[in-house]
C-alpha positions as CSV (number, residue, x, y, z in Angstrom):
1,M,32.6,78.6,-67.0
2,K,33.2,80.7,-70.1
3,K,36.0,82.1,-71.4
4,R,34.4,85.7,-71.1
5,Q,33.4,85.0,-67.5
6,L,37.1,84.1,-66.5
7,K,38.6,87.1,-68.7
8,F,36.1,89.4,-66.3
9,I,37.3,87.5,-63.1
10,F,41.2,88.1,-63.8
11,A,40.5,91.6,-65.1
12,L,38.6,92.5,-61.8
13,T,41.0,90.8,-59.5
14,F,44.0,92.4,-61.2
15,L,42.3,95.8,-61.1
16,S,41.4,95.5,-57.5
17,C,45.0,94.3,-56.5
18,I,46.6,97.5,-58.2
19,I,44.0,99.7,-56.4
20,W,44.5,98.1,-53.1
21,I,48.5,98.3,-53.4
22,V,48.2,101.8,-54.6
23,G,46.0,102.6,-51.5
24,E,48.3,100.6,-49.1
25,F,51.3,102.7,-50.3
26,I,49.6,106.0,-49.9
27,I,48.7,105.0,-46.6
28,G,51.9,103.8,-45.5
29,E,53.6,106.9,-46.7
30,L,51.1,109.6,-45.4
31,L,49.3,108.0,-42.4
32,N,51.4,104.8,-41.2
33,N,48.3,103.8,-39.6
34,F,47.4,99.9,-39.1
35,A,43.6,100.4,-38.5
36,V,43.4,102.7,-41.5
37,S,45.3,100.0,-43.7
38,V,42.7,97.4,-42.5
39,V,39.8,99.5,-43.2
40,W,40.9,99.9,-46.6
41,A,41.5,96.5,-47.3
42,I,37.9,95.7,-46.1
43,I,36.5,98.4,-48.3
44,C,38.6,97.2,-51.2
45,L,37.2,93.5,-50.9
46,T,33.8,94.4,-50.3
47,A,33.8,96.6,-53.5
48,C,35.3,94.0,-55.6
49,C,32.8,91.6,-54.4
50,A,29.9,93.7,-54.9
51,Y,31.0,95.0,-58.3
52,S,31.5,91.5,-59.4
53,L,28.2,90.5,-58.2
54,W,26.5,93.2,-59.9
55,K,28.2,93.1,-63.2
56,C,29.1,89.4,-63.7
57,P,28.6,88.2,-67.0
58,R,25.8,86.2,-67.3
59,N,25.5,82.8,-69.3
60,P,24.1,83.9,-72.6
61,D,22.7,80.5,-73.8
62,E,20.6,80.7,-70.5
63,D,19.3,84.1,-71.4
64,E,18.6,83.2,-75.0
65,E,16.6,80.2,-74.2
66,T,14.6,82.1,-71.4
67,S,13.9,84.8,-74.4
68,Q,12.7,82.3,-76.8
69,K,10.3,80.6,-73.9
70,Q,8.8,84.1,-73.2
71,H,8.2,84.6,-76.8
72,K,6.7,81.6,-77.5
73,E,4.5,81.8,-74.6
74,D,3.4,85.4,-75.6
75,K,2.2,84.0,-79.0
């Protein structure tokens, strides 16, 4: 893995943990409902995974090679 990909993964994990903890705190203080807490955890996990798959940094070396091959084929 590239350094850029690791930074993205760690930043996304940190941010999602902060959002999850804040949400759990609010749920605990205002609602005190276990079912809502479980649903909140599932939503946070799903959103984190979906965003990670959508915005994950690609390997720039592979993208560059693919672009060069396509450019040569076009000529």
